[in-house]
C-alpha positions, 0 to 999 in steps of 0.5 A: 629593973630585974627586981621590978620585972620579977615582982610583976611576974609574981603578980601575974601568976597570982592573977592567972591562978585566980582567973583559972580558979574562978573560971573553972568553978563558974563553968562547972556550976553552970546549968545544963549537961555539956555532953547531954547531946553526945550521950543521949542515945547511948546505953547507960554503960556507954554514957558512964564511960564517956563521963569518966573519960572527961572526969564528969563522974568525979567531984568538982574539986577533984576535977579542978585539982586534976585540971590544974595538975595537967595545966601546970605539968604539961600545959594541957588546956583540955580536950574538946567535949563535943569534938573527940580528939581535938584539944584546946591546944590544937585549936590555939596552934591552928587558929591563933595566927589566922586572927593574928594576921588580921590583927597585926595589919589592923593594929598597924593602921590604927597606930600610924593613922590614929597617932598622926590624926591625934597629933595633927588635931592636938597641934591645931586645936580649935581650927578647921582640921581639928573640928573635922577630925573630932567629928569623925572620931565621935562618929567612929566611936559611937557606931559599933564595928558590926555596923561598919562591917555591914556597910562595908560588905554592902557597898564595897562587896555587894553593890560595887563588887570590889572585894569578896563578901566572905572567904579566907585564904587570899589577899583580897579577903583581908581588905574588908575585915581589916578595915572594919577592925581598924576603924574603931581603933583609929578613932580611939587612938586619935582621941587619946593622942589628941588629949595627950598632946594638948596636955603636953604642949601646956607643960613648962618644958615645952615653953622652955624649949620654945624660949631656947629657940628650938624649931617647931619640928624639933619640939614636936619630935623630941618633946611632944610626940615622945611624951604624948605616947604614954597613954598610947602605950597603955592601950597597945598592951591589951590591943596586942593581946586582942590581936591573938584572941581575934575579934569575935564579931568581925570573924563571925561576920566575914566567916574567918576561921580565927580564934575569936570565931572558934570561941563563939562556936565553943560557947554556942556548942556548950563545949565547956572544956574548950571554953575554959581552955581558950579563956585561960589562953586569953587571960595569959595574953592579957596579963603578959601584955600588961607586964610589957606595958609596965616595962615600956613605961620606964623606957619611953619616959625616964621620969617614971621610976620602975623601982618605985612601983 
């Protein structure tokens, strides 16, 4: 297991290096001047000082080497070009947990409801409950999250006055964004869980368990549920990473000061340093989640030999 984990970590560092390098040069080569609006009214000498501060007076390769050195030695993601004195590290510390609060609650409902509905649907194939669940899943997957968010805002907040339309800081502000965030995930987990259950119940070991006289409840708990969870684990890894990065659309629509909303703002403001720092942070989360998923495979299903990977 240790050899397997070390191998995955080595691959992770290589992947992150490639992502950081590609992202840096893509942003450096993007058209436009990231500080044009900031220095437009300044004298030439003042403009030169600003450009020197952010290293924009140096060749792109030299800027890349300096950035990598700061990132590796101090973990510095860079300072905002638009907002003086504010670094990407500060934004991550301040805004990540705002996104995480909504994401964790939404993921809890996605998993519990999605797994339950998928299990019920798979165990009752072609029955009325299965058909109803499948229709609802198709609708939830096909309709974008911002449409659900708009409908929730209109009916629950604007028309029926049950919860606030916007805002952040109180318990009542969680309801709409969590619900809008969770609907699509519930549908996805239900779909994959149903397919996995249908595959598992047709396996020979399920037939053997029935022949041995195992009760239906025991078969579901000990065999069907556990073996059906493998595709769900694959989805959980990236989903956990998405918890901390936030939902760009949902946070923007509900005026939530999370990391996703801040990333959108950095892009619209041409804050290149901030975009680069946040992109690297998101990549680190995603790569780390994939390592955890690989390890969980061997725990959930002993048939998967991590040493052979």
